[in-house]
N, C-alpha and C positions, 0 to 999 in steps of 0.2 A: 335559169337564174344562176349566176356564179356564186359559189360558196366563198365567202370572204373570211380570211383569218386576220382580219384586222384592217443572183450574177456569174595526041599520044600522052596519057596521064602520068604524072610523076608521083610515085608512091614510095613510102618507106619500105625497106626490105622486111618482110615478115616470114616467119616459119609457119607454113600451113601443114597441119596434121589432119589427114582425111579420116572421117568416121562415117558411119551409116546411121541415120536417124529416121525413125518412122513417125514421130510426133503423134502417135496413136491414130495415124491416118490409115488409109487402106493399105494392107500389107503388100500389095502388088505395086504400090507407088512410093517406093522408098525415096526419101529426100536426104541426100548427103549433106554433111556439114563439115566445116573446117574450123580450126581454132586460129584466130587472128586478132591482134590488138587486145588480147585478154578476154575476148568474147567469142561466141559461136556465131558463125555466118553460114547461110545455106546457099547452095547453087541455084541461081535463078533459072537455069535450064531445067533443073529438076522440078522447081515450082511450076514452071510452064507446063511440063509434062503432066504434072498432077492435075492441073486444071484443063488439060486437053488443049493447050495453047502452043503456038510457035514462039520461039525466042530468037530475036535478031539483035546483033551488036553492030551498030553503024553510026559513024560520025559522033562518037562520044556519047551515044544514047543507046539504052537497052530497051527494046520493045517486046512485050509479051502480047500476042494478039490471037483472037479467035473470031468466029462469026459474030459472037455476042459481046465480047469485051476487048478493051485495049488498055494496057498499062505501060507507062513510060517511066523509066528510071534514069537518073543522071548521076554517074559516078562522082563521088566526092561532094555531092549535094544532098541535103536531107529531104528536099521536096520531090515528090513523084506525082504522077497524074494517073488517076483511076477513072476510066471512062469520061475523060474530060474535066474531072474535078481534082483540084490540087489537094494533096494529102501530105502532111509532114511526117517523116519517119523519125524514129528516135536516134538512129545512127545513119551516117552516109554510106551508101553502097560503095564497093570498090571493085576494080577489075584486076585480074592477074592472068596473064596469058590470054586465052580466048574465052575465059569465063568471068562472069560477074556474080558478085555475092551480096546478099543483104543479111542483116542480123536475124538470128532466129527469133529474137523478140519482136522485130518488125513483121516477120512472116506470121507469127502466131497471134500477135495482139493488134496488128494493123491490117495487113493484106487479107489474111484468111477470114476474119470476121466480115469483111466487106464482100468478099467473093463467094463465100459458102455459108448458107444458112445453117448447115450442120455444125458450124463452129459456135453458134450462138446458144445461149441457155433459154429454153422455153419458159415463159412466165405469163401470168395474166396481165392484161393491160386494160384495166377498168378505170382506175383513178389517176388522173394526171394533174400534177401541181404546176401551176404557172407562177413564176416568180418575177414580177416587174422589179428591176434593180433600183436601188437607192430609195428615196422617199423621205418626207418630213425634213428634218434638219440636214439631211444628206442630199444635196442637189445632184451629185454625180457630175458628169461633164457638162460644160456650158458652151452652147453655140452662140451665134450672133443674136438669135431671136428666141431661143428656147433653152430649157434645161433638160438634161437626160432623164430626170425622175418623171417628168411629164410624158416624154416620148415612150418610155418603157411601159408606163401604165396604160397609155392609149393602145399600144400594140398588143400588150398582154391581154387586155379586155377583149380585143378582137379575136385573138387566138382562142381564148377561153370560150367565147360564144360559138365560134365555128366548130370547136371540138365537141361542145355540147350537142350541136346539131347533128354530129356524127354518132351520137349515142354514148359518149364518154362522160364520166363523172368528173367535173372540173373543180378544183380548189385553187383559189388565187391567194397568194400570201398577203397581198394588200390590194384593196379596191378603192383606195383613196390616197391622198398625199400624206402618208403615214410612215414614220420611221420604224424600222425593224432591224435588229442586229442580224448578222449573218447566222449566228447560232440559232436565233429564233426561227429563221427561215427553214433550216434543216430539221429543227425539232417539230415544226408544223408538218413537214413531210412524213415524219414518223407518226405523229398523232393521227393523221388522216390516212395512214397506210398507203402512201402514194406508190404507184407502180412505175411512174416516170416523172422526172423533175426537169423542168425547162426554165432556165433563168434568162431573162431578156434584158439586153443592154444596148447602148449606143456608144460609139467610140469618139475619141478626140486625139489629135496629134499636133505637134508644134508646126510641122509642115502642112500647111493648109491645102496642099495639092493632093495629099493622101486621101484615098477613098476606098470603098469596098466592104465586103461582108466576110466575116470569119466565124467559125464555130469551134468551140473548145470542148474537149473531154479530158478526163483525168489521165495523167501520165502514169504508165505502169511503174511499179516499185523497181528501183534500181536504175531508172533512166532519168534524164533531165527533161524539164519542160522545154517547149519549143524555143522560148526566148532566153533560155539559160544554157550553160555548159556544165552545170554541177548536178551530178546524179544524186537522187534522194532515195534512200533504201527503205524508208518507212512505208509500211503497207497500211493504207487508210481503208476505212469501211467501203468507200467507193471503188476500191480496187477489186472487190469481189465481182464487179460487173464490167471488167476491162473490155471484154470482147463486145458485149452489148453496147457499152458506151461508145465504142468506135462506130458501130453500125448506125446507131441513131444519129450520131454527129454527121456521118457521111450522108445519110439519107436526107437530113434537113439541109445541109450545105448544098447538096446537089440540086434540090428543089429550089432553094433560094436563088442560086446563080442562074439556073435555067430560066426561071420566071422573070426575075428582075433585070437580068443582063448586067448586074453590078460586077465590079472588079472582084475576081475570086481570090481572096486572101487565104483561103484554104481551111482544111480541118487541122486543128492544132492541138497540142497537148499542154495542159496547165495543172496547177495545184491550187486553183481558187478554192476558197473555203467551202462554198456550196457544192462543188462537184466532188471534192474529196471526202466530204462528210455526209453526202446524201445516202439514204437507206435504200436506194434503187438506182437504176441507170439514170445518168444525169448529164446534161449539156448546158453550156452557157453560150448564147448567141450574141455577137456584136453586129447589130443590124445596119451599121453604117456610121459615117463620121459627121458629127455635128460641126466639127471644125472646118469641114469642106462646104463652101457656100452652096454649091449645086446639090450636094447630097443632103444638106440640112433642109433645103427647100423641099426636096422630095419627101424626106422623113416627116415633115410637118403636114403633108397633104393626106387627106383621107384615102384617096385612091391607092397611094403607095403603101400606106399602113395596111390596107386591105390585101394588097398584093403580097406583102411580107407575111401577113397572117395566113393567107391561103397556102403559101409556100411551106411554112412551118407545119401546117396541118397535113399537107401532102407528104412531107417527110415522116411524120408520125404514122400515117396510114401505111406507107411503104415499110416502115420498121415493123409495124404490127403484122403485116403480111409475111415478113421474113421470120418472125419468131413463131408463127403458127407451125412452120415446118422444122423448127429447131429441135435440139435434143430434149 
């Protein structure tokens, strides 16, 4: 039973100053960094060596590959691909000479948490809070036949039930068409000592052809959200979990895209209230577009809601297995 508590490249000339940086990694795997554009960037070749991968620069794309993993980077573009899943970086990589560089922030807060369980912070994962977005007087987005608040509740209930079957204690912020403020949602996470917070939403767009799934986690302090160009230096409570936030977002997005075959809109950064103020690792999932006729039809069906729920649960299980071997 769910517990109920009532979302050839043209580059400007830059002066590159070479340093050596270990990032507290293995001493034999030093990763060099340069100063450029007022920030620190690391050599992707060194990153590849650290993970035991090969690095190739070809046709405007940089590939890091091994027997087990493949990463694709696109100079001057913020989106990269990690094992087939789109992930947005905080800063675009750049090429100079025969080398490609990514920001040290992206290496430490995006790539390393996905690639290496040792980058994560070990914690108990017993209580999971499911947060169906909107509710009551807040309808959320509106499709042709349904409202977001109903979709999120139906999906959230399914996720909660499946997680319970896996042995987790599940708390749901709302188990009916009930209005809750954003602050009430994060306060409930504190009250019930949640170990993980998952906010479930659906999307809308003016362009009705737009479809797909995206998963958000909190942007690191000093960076911009994916949809913005303005850096925010405030460190929120959720920033304590930056690395774990990225891993759970990646695991869930990966499972969702693999199972549903939906358009991959990527793992993105945001400063949504519930992710920046959560007292634990937190993500917000946009499960699809109600404004898209075909996607709305799928979202309204029981089989697809079950598929979404199974995917989210798979992502949680994968995250749980990663933090078992964390620091």
